[in-house]
Wavefront OBJ file of the C-alpha trace (Angstrom):
o trace
v 21.829 9.703 0.459
v 19.140 7.041 0.486
v 18.012 5.668 -2.883
v 14.360 5.707 -3.928
v 14.287 1.908 -3.615
v 15.716 2.017 -0.075
v 13.252 4.749 0.869
v 10.388 2.591 -0.396
v 11.646 -0.446 1.509
v 11.918 1.578 4.735
v 8.389 2.944 4.258
v 6.980 -0.527 3.571
v 8.689 -1.833 6.719
v 7.120 0.951 8.801
v 3.731 0.312 7.156
v 3.974 -3.403 7.991
v 4.803 -2.610 11.635
v 1.844 -0.222 11.765
v -0.571 -2.807 10.343
v 0.645 -5.590 12.635
v 0.274 -3.257 15.627
v -3.355 -2.700 14.558
v -3.927 -6.457 14.474
v -3.891 -7.002 10.720
v -2.711 -10.347 9.393
v -0.085 -9.846 6.696
v -0.821 -12.208 3.807
v 1.808 -11.110 1.250
v 4.189 -8.313 0.404
v 5.454 -7.160 -2.971
v 3.077 -9.491 -4.847
v 3.418 -9.331 -8.625
v 0.999 -9.955 -11.469
v 3.109 -9.455 -14.560
v 4.592 -5.981 -14.177
v 1.916 -4.884 -11.672
v 2.732 -4.953 -7.957
v 0.711 -4.927 -4.766
v 2.809 -3.554 -1.899
v 0.962 -5.226 0.976
v -1.918 -7.690 1.065
v -3.423 -8.081 4.526
v -6.542 -9.196 6.325
v -8.431 -6.981 8.739
v -10.795 -9.485 10.303
v -12.516 -11.151 7.346
v -11.833 -8.232 5.000
v -9.010 -8.390 2.445
v -7.013 -5.150 2.489
v -4.814 -4.091 -0.401
v -2.356 -1.463 0.834
v -0.413 0.906 -1.405
v 2.586 2.487 0.346
v 3.975 5.839 -0.805
v 6.946 7.701 0.669
v 8.686 11.038 0.275
v 11.540 12.838 1.931
v 10.990 16.347 3.231
v 8.008 18.566 2.666
v 9.112 20.295 -0.542
v 7.284 18.023 -2.929
v 3.691 16.851 -3.314
v 2.152 14.791 -0.549
v 2.880 11.110 -1.190
v -0.835 10.360 -1.552
v -0.887 12.544 -4.668
v 1.243 9.892 -6.398
v -1.741 7.536 -6.291
v -3.090 8.645 -9.652
v -6.073 7.260 -11.546
v -3.692 5.160 -13.643
v -2.018 3.803 -10.493
v -5.433 2.989 -9.005
v -6.387 1.134 -12.195
v -3.198 -0.945 -11.948
v -3.732 -1.699 -8.249
v -7.315 -2.800 -8.870
v -6.246 -4.951 -11.831
v -3.533 -6.661 -9.753
v -5.920 -7.115 -6.807
v -8.467 -8.726 -9.108
v -5.779 -11.119 -10.379
v -4.801 -11.980 -6.784
v -8.423 -12.652 -5.826
v -9.026 -14.852 -8.895
v -5.709 -16.699 -8.507
v -6.491 -17.493 -4.865
v -10.193 -18.206 -5.501
v -11.289 -15.714 -2.834
v -14.809 -14.506 -2.156
v -14.239 -11.728 0.387
v -14.936 -8.057 0.861
v -11.939 -6.046 -0.318
v -10.761 -2.642 0.795
v -8.076 -0.417 -0.689
v -5.936 1.564 1.759
v -3.020 3.929 1.250
v -0.254 4.424 3.792
v 2.001 7.427 3.323
v 5.331 7.977 5.033
v 7.126 11.318 4.987
v 10.719 11.245 6.205
v 12.076 14.496 7.637
v 15.593 14.373 9.074
v 15.725 11.380 11.434
v 11.946 11.254 11.981
v 8.949 10.148 9.974
v 5.233 10.829 9.783
v 2.972 7.923 8.836
v -0.643 8.351 7.757
v -3.078 5.500 7.095
v -5.983 6.231 4.770
v -8.601 3.477 5.008
v -10.916 3.092 2.009
v -8.628 5.486 0.136
v -10.335 4.641 -3.148
v -12.933 2.317 -4.590
v -12.451 0.027 -7.573
v -13.955 1.376 -10.767
v -13.341 -1.551 -13.103
l 1 2 3 4 5 6 7 8 9 10 11 12 13 14 15 16 17 18 19 20 21 22 23 24 25 26 27 28 29 30 31 32 33 34 35 36 37 38 39 40 41 42 43 44 45 46 47 48 49 50 51 52 53 54 55 56 57 58 59 60 61 62 63 64 65 66 67 68 69 70 71 72 73 74 75 76 77 78 79 80 81 82 83 84 85 86 87 88 89 90 91 92 93 94 95 96 97 98 99 100 101 102 103 104 105 106 107 108 109 110 111 112 113 114 115 116 117 118 119 120
């Protein structure tokens, strides 16, 4: 049985491969601001892309995207703001969500561009 942590690491690895295949430049992974984490920070052209990765096994439970709650969005936006300030960036920023559902030995990956907009 795969642990939740291992499942997350596998999903993040698949998300990274997906983004690289699309031509994104990976800037950072698992970036922390205090207890807040950004899974993937990438660039799509000149646009900064903050990517939240969610994974599930099987189809019994909610879709992984449903785990991106308003509280989670608030935390992602807060961490992204800290990253932008810390790195003195002045760029357009987009928030994407990549979901990975593992079923048996296969997986289904979905990439939601502009999944949400900051409301801070």
